[in-house]
C-alpha positions in Angstrom: -23.4 -0.4 -33.6 -25.3 1.6 -31.0 -27.7 -1.3 -30.5 -24.9 -3.5 -29.0 -25.4 -3.9 -25.2 -22.9 -6.7 -24.3 -19.4 -7.7 -25.3 -19.0 -11.4 -25.0 -16.0 -12.9 -23.2 -12.8 -12.4 -25.2 -14.4 -10.2 -27.9 -11.0 -8.7 -28.9 -8.9 -11.5 -27.5 -5.3 -11.3 -28.8 -6.0 -8.7 -31.4 -2.4 -7.8 -31.3 -2.5 -5.0 -33.9 -5.4 -3.1 -32.4 -4.2 0.3 -31.4 -7.3 2.3 -30.5 -11.0 1.8 -30.1 -14.1 3.8 -29.0 -16.9 1.6 -27.5 -20.5 2.9 -27.8 -22.4 3.9 -24.6 -25.1 1.4 -25.5 -22.7 -1.3 -24.0 -23.5 -2.1 -20.4 -21.4 -5.2 -19.9 -18.0 -6.5 -20.9 -17.7 -10.2 -20.4 -14.1 -10.5 -19.3 -10.9 -11.0 -21.3 -12.2 -8.3 -23.6 -8.8 -6.9 -24.7 -6.7 -9.8 -23.4 -3.2 -9.6 -24.8 -3.9 -6.7 -27.2 -0.3 -5.7 -27.0 -0.5 -2.6 -29.2 -3.6 -1.1 -27.6 -2.8 2.5 -26.7 -6.2 4.2 -26.5 -9.6 3.0 -25.5 -12.8 4.9 -24.7 -15.0 2.8 -22.4 -18.8 2.9 -22.4 -20.2 5.3 -19.7 -22.6 2.8 -18.2 -20.6 -0.4 -17.5 -20.6 -1.5 -13.8 -17.4 -3.5 -13.8 -14.0 -4.0 -15.3 -14.0 -7.8 -15.4 -11.4 -10.4 -15.1 -8.5 -10.1 -17.5 -10.2 -7.3 -19.5 -7.0 -5.5 -20.2 -4.5 -8.2 -19.3 -1.1 -7.6 -20.9 -2.2 -4.5 -22.8 1.5 -3.5 -22.8 1.1 -0.2 -24.7 -1.7 1.2 -22.6 -0.5 4.3 -20.8 -3.7 5.6 -19.2 -7.4 4.9 -19.1 -10.5 6.7 -17.9 -12.6 4.4 -15.8 -16.3 5.3 -15.9 -17.9 6.6 -12.7 -20.5 3.8 -13.0 -17.9 1.1 -12.3 -18.3 -0.7 -8.9 -15.7 -3.5 -9.2 -12.3 -3.9 -10.8 -12.0 -7.7 -11.1 -9.0 -10.1 -10.9 -6.1 -9.5 -13.3 -8.1 -6.6 -15.0 -5.0 -4.5 -15.7 -2.3 -7.0 -14.8 0.9 -6.7 -16.9 -0.1 -3.4 -18.4 3.6 -2.4 -18.4 3.2 1.1 -19.7 0.3 2.2 -17.5 1.6 5.2 -15.5 -1.4 6.3 -13.5 -5.0 5.3 -12.7 -7.8 7.1 -11.0 -10.3 4.6 -9.5 -13.7 6.2 -9.5 -15.7 6.9 -6.4 -18.2 4.0 -6.1 -15.8 1.2 -6.7 -15.9 -1.2 -3.7 -13.7 -4.1 -4.7 -10.2 -4.3 -6.3 -9.6 -7.9 -7.2 -6.6 -10.1 -6.9 -3.7 -9.1 -9.2 -5.8 -6.3 -10.6 -2.7 -4.1 -11.2 0.1 -6.5 -10.6 3.2 -6.2 -12.7 2.4 -2.7 -13.8 6.0 -1.7 -13.9 5.6 2.0 -14.6 2.5 2.6 -12.5 3.5 5.6 -10.4 0.2 7.0 -9.1 -3.1 5.4 -8.0 -6.1 7.2 -6.5 -8.1 5.0 -4.2 -11.5 6.5 -3.2 -13.3 6.2 0.1 -15.8 3.8 -1.4 -13.3 1.0 -1.6 -13.8 -1.7 1.0 -11.7 -4.6 -0.2 -8.2 -4.8 -1.9 -7.5 -8.4 -2.7 -4.3 -10.4 -2.7 -1.5 -9.3 -5.0 -3.6 -6.3 -6.1 -0.5 -4.0 -6.6 2.2 -6.6 -6.6 5.4 -5.8 -8.4 4.7 -2.1 -9.1 8.2 -0.8 -8.6 7.4 2.8 -9.5 4.6 3.1 -7.0 6.3 5.0 -4.2 3.2 6.0 -2.2 -0.4 5.1 -1.9 -3.1 6.6 0.3 -5.4 3.9 1.7 -8.7 5.2 3.0 -10.4 4.1 6.3 -13.2 2.5 4.3 -10.9 -0.4 3.4 -11.8 -3.3 5.7 -9.8 -6.0 3.9 -6.3 -6.0 2.4 -5.1 -9.3 1.1 -1.6 -10.8 1.3 1.1 -9.1 -0.8 -1.4 -6.4 -2.0 1.1 -3.6 -1.4 4.8 -3.4 -0.9 6.0 -6.6 -2.5 7.6 -7.6 -5.8 8.8 -10.9 -7.4 12.4 -11.5 -6.7 13.9 -13.7 -9.4 16.9 -14.6 -7.2 14.7 -15.8 -4.4 12.0 -17.2 -6.7 9.3 -15.5 -4.7 7.9 -12.4 -3.0 10.3 -9.8 -1.5 9.6 -6.6 0.4 9.7 -3.4 -1.7 11.5 -0.8 0.5 10.4 2.1 -1.8 6.7 2.1 -1.0 5.1 4.2 1.7 1.4 3.7 2.7 -0.5 6.8 3.9 -3.2 5.7 6.3 -5.1 6.4 9.5 -3.9 5.1 12.8 -5.4 1.7 13.8 -6.9 1.3 10.4 -6.7 -1.9 8.4 -4.0 -0.3 6.2 -2.0 0.6 9.3 -2.2 -3.0 10.6 -1.2 -4.3 7.2 1.9 -2.0 7.1 3.0 -3.0 10.6 2.5 -6.7 10.1 4.4 -6.7 6.7 7.2 -4.3 7.5 6.0 -1.7 5.0 6.8 1.9 5.6 3.9 4.1 6.4 2.7 7.6 7.3 -0.1 8.0 9.9 -2.5 10.8 8.8 -3.7 13.0 11.7 -5.2 15.8 9.7 -6.8 15.1 6.3 -5.1 18.2 4.8 -1.9 19.1 6.6 -1.1 16.8 9.6 0.9 13.6 9.5 2.8 11.6 12.0 5.8 9.8 10.5 6.7 6.2 11.3 9.3 4.0 9.8 8.4 0.3 10.2 7.4 0.6 13.8 10.0 3.1 15.1 9.0 6.1 17.2 7.2 8.6 15.1 7.8 12.3 14.6 4.9 14.7 14.4 5.2 17.2 11.5 
């Protein structure tokens, strides 16, 4: 109903047959674990006034291929989209400041993510084990990047994290993202001009100006 303003934690918890839903704009808060393990969920229209995607809201929504995140959202919390194995792309709206730990981990088909200039913190394991994510542009606004946030996957043979050689980070020189890439051995491209100019480096080797 249009009078509903809040979804309690776990409102649609493990509704395994739920395939689509439209949430009314009267809702201003989702309490976390909203669609936890809704394995068949393919389509969801979110309320236009929520300010956060909370912890585990879409955890293991394995059929979800895409989602429009409202412009009012300021935080994507821990495990919000973790194990959304069919999610192929995501545009994080301008205004989001925090991307929580494991927010998009184990999104095996995620091939594109747009991180806006408003983001300040990308927490640990945020994009862990995203093997189709070949490049990410990290803006200078990011002041914190947690361990294993980019460029790592779970190696079953090793029983732990291993470096993903396919990922390239696009970043500004001397930015937090640049430091993260150098310290972790992740390939990166240094952006000189925001439109056309890049300097290319490969894990600390001499770079070539394009």
